[in-house]
N, C-alpha and C positions, 0 to 999 in steps of 0.2 A: 395267214389264215388263223382263225381261232379253233383250237382243238384241245382235247384232253391230253395231258402230258404229266409226267411225274415231277414231284417237287421233293428235294432232299433237305431236311433240317440238319445242318451241319452241327448244331449244338447237341443234338441227340446222337449223332453218328459216332460209333466207336472204332470205325475203320476196319471192321472184321472182314469186309470184302464179300460177304455172302450175297449181297445184292448184285454185285458185279458178276459173280459166278452164275447167278440165276438169270441174268440178262443175256439172252441168246443173240441179241443184236449187237452187243458190244458198245452200248450207249453210255455205260457207266464205267469209270475207272477209279482206282484208289490213288489219290494224289495228296502227298503230305499228310498221310494218315486219315484222310477223309474221303468219303464217296462223292464223286462229282459226276454230273450229267455232262459229258464232254461232247456229245453229238445229239442235238435235239432232233435232227432228221433221221437218226437211227432209233429213236424211241417210238415204238408203235402204239403207245398209250394203253396197252393191255395190262401192264403192271405185274409182270412175272416177278419183279423184284419186291413187291409189297409184302407178301407173306414170308419172304426169305429174311427180311430185316428183323433181328431180335429186339431192336430198340424202338420200333415203331417210328423210325425217322423218315419214312417215305410215304407220301400221300399223293393223291391226284389233284390237279388244278386245271382249270380251263383258261387258256390265255393265247396270245399271239405266238405262234411257233411255226417253223417250216414244216411242210408236209412230210410224213414218213416216207423215206426213200428206200423202198425194198430192194431196188436194183443196186444201190450203193452199198447196202448191208451185205448183199450177196458177194459183191466184188471184194469187199473188205475181208470177208470170211475166207474167200479163195486165196487172197494174198497172204493172209496170216496163218493159214493152215499148217505150213511146215514149221512155224515158229511158235511153239507153246511157251508158256510163262516159265520163269526160272525153276519152278517146281512141278511143271507138267500140266497143271490145269487151273490152279486156284489163285485168284487175285489176293486172297488173304495171305497166302504164303509168299506171293510175289512182294506184297507190301512189307512183310516181315523181313525178306531178304534185302529190300531196298534200304531198310533202316539198319543194315549191318548185321542183322541176325541177333540183335541184343535181346536178352530176356525181357519179356513184356509183363507188366504187372496187371494188365487187363485180362482177366480170366475169360471174358467173352471172346476176345481176340485169340487167345491161346486155344480155347476150345474149338473155335471155328477152324483154326489151322489144323488142329489134330483131326477134326472130323473130315476135313477135305482130304487130308493125307490118306485117311482110311478109305474115303470114297474113291480116290484115284486108284488105290491098290485094288479095291473091289471091282472097279470097272475095267481093269487092265485086260481081263479076259471076257470074251463075249458070253452072255448068259445063254440059257437054253432057248432055242428058236421059238418054242411055244410060248415063252413069256415075253410077248411084244406088246408094249403099251400102244393103244390106239387113240390116246388123247392128243388132239391136234392143236390145242391152244391152252394158255394159262393167263389169268385165272379161269376156273370153271364154275365157281360158286355164282349163282344168279345175282346175289346182291353185290358182288365185286365186278361183274362184267360191265364194260363200258357200253352205252347204248348204241354206239356206232363204231365199227372197226372193220378193216379189210377182210378179216377172216369170215365175216358173216355174208359177204357178197356171193350170191349164188349158192349159199350153203343149205344143206339139209340139217335142220336143228333137232338135237335130242334134248328134251327136257326130262330130267330124271329125278325121282325122289332119291335122296342119297343112300338110303338103305338098300336100294336095288343092286348097287354095285357089290354089296356084301352077300346078298341073298342069292343072286343069280351068277353062276360060274362063267357063263358065256358072255358077260357084259361087254367086254372089250371087242371081241370078234364079231358078235352078232348085232350090237347096237351102237357102240362108239365108232367102229370102223367106218370111215368115210363121212362122219357127221361131226358137227361142232357141238360140244357137250355143255349143257347148263344144268347144274344140280342144286338141290335145295331141300329143306324140310320145313313145311308150313307149320309144323307143331313146335319146332325149336326156334325158328327165326320169326321174330315179331315184326314182320314186314308183309306188305301186300305185293306178292310177286307179279301180279297182273300189270302193275304200273311199269316195272322195268321190262317185262316181256313185251308189253305193248310198244314201248320205245324201240326195242331191238327189232321187232317185226316191222314196225312202221318205217324205221330209218334205214333198213337194209333190204337187200333182195333175197329174202328167205324163200327157198323153193318148197320146202315141206317141213312139217313138225311131227316128230315121233314122241309121244308121251309115255314114259315108263314109270309105273307106279306100283306100290305094294298093294296087297289086297285089303290091308287094314284101313278103317274108316278115315283116319287122319290124313291119308294120302289123297282123299277127295279134294282137299284144298289145293293141291298143286295141279290137279286136272282142271278144276274150275278156273284157276288162274290162267292156265294155258288157253282154254277155250275163250275166256273173256278177253284175253290179249289179242287173239286173232280177230274176234268180233270188233273190238275197239280200234284195231289198226285199219279197218275198212278194206282189208285185202281178202281175197278168196284163196286161202292156203289150205291144202289138205292136211288133216291131222289123223294120225293113227295112234290109238291108245292100247298099250299092252300092260297087262297086270301080272305081277309076280306073287306067288304064294309065299308064305313064311318058311316053307321048306325048300324054296328055290326052284319051283316049277312055273312054267308059263301057263297061265289060265286062259 
């Protein structure tokens, strides 16, 4: 089948391992100092790895590839759960260990290893229960979202202006919880969101749309894009529009 899948440019890859660490499905491994897509059927095409790559070595492409096998991913996670990497969690550190632990002249690789070591230490203890992320997928930027993905099937979609997450303190619990999140800023992104949103709504079984915007005039663009997308999709999908004031209140 033809579908969206990642492509790794090995010439740009510095082997830092940050993409492998970002891939929750385990589709990427560091082999001989380079990131490799080792399981095409483990790649869900959502691109968690794209923003993690400091070298811009990962892009999307549409080509023949086996379907994403969610059940196989789950089995692999269960089987590997007791066996963490040599350093606890990070493919960058694992790659460093595989090379005999020699000093690296690659500052990006060294930095990634140091960062991950710190992250592992910081995550060793559970954080406060009230600080729970309700983000269900990655990426969440509208312009980075694939037009079709399993996470959209039967989903309640939250389309939010990116400032709302900073202005409204209850963003995660009251709006992101139980929804798939798509964020953007029509003032900063020189794109027509209605085109991507139309594709998402048309290609997937979206149950409802919640539009969260700021009271400022420029946020009218994201509301217009959402309404236009529903209209262009030809589907009868309910939309709820919620407006946030600049001092963080729901209007």
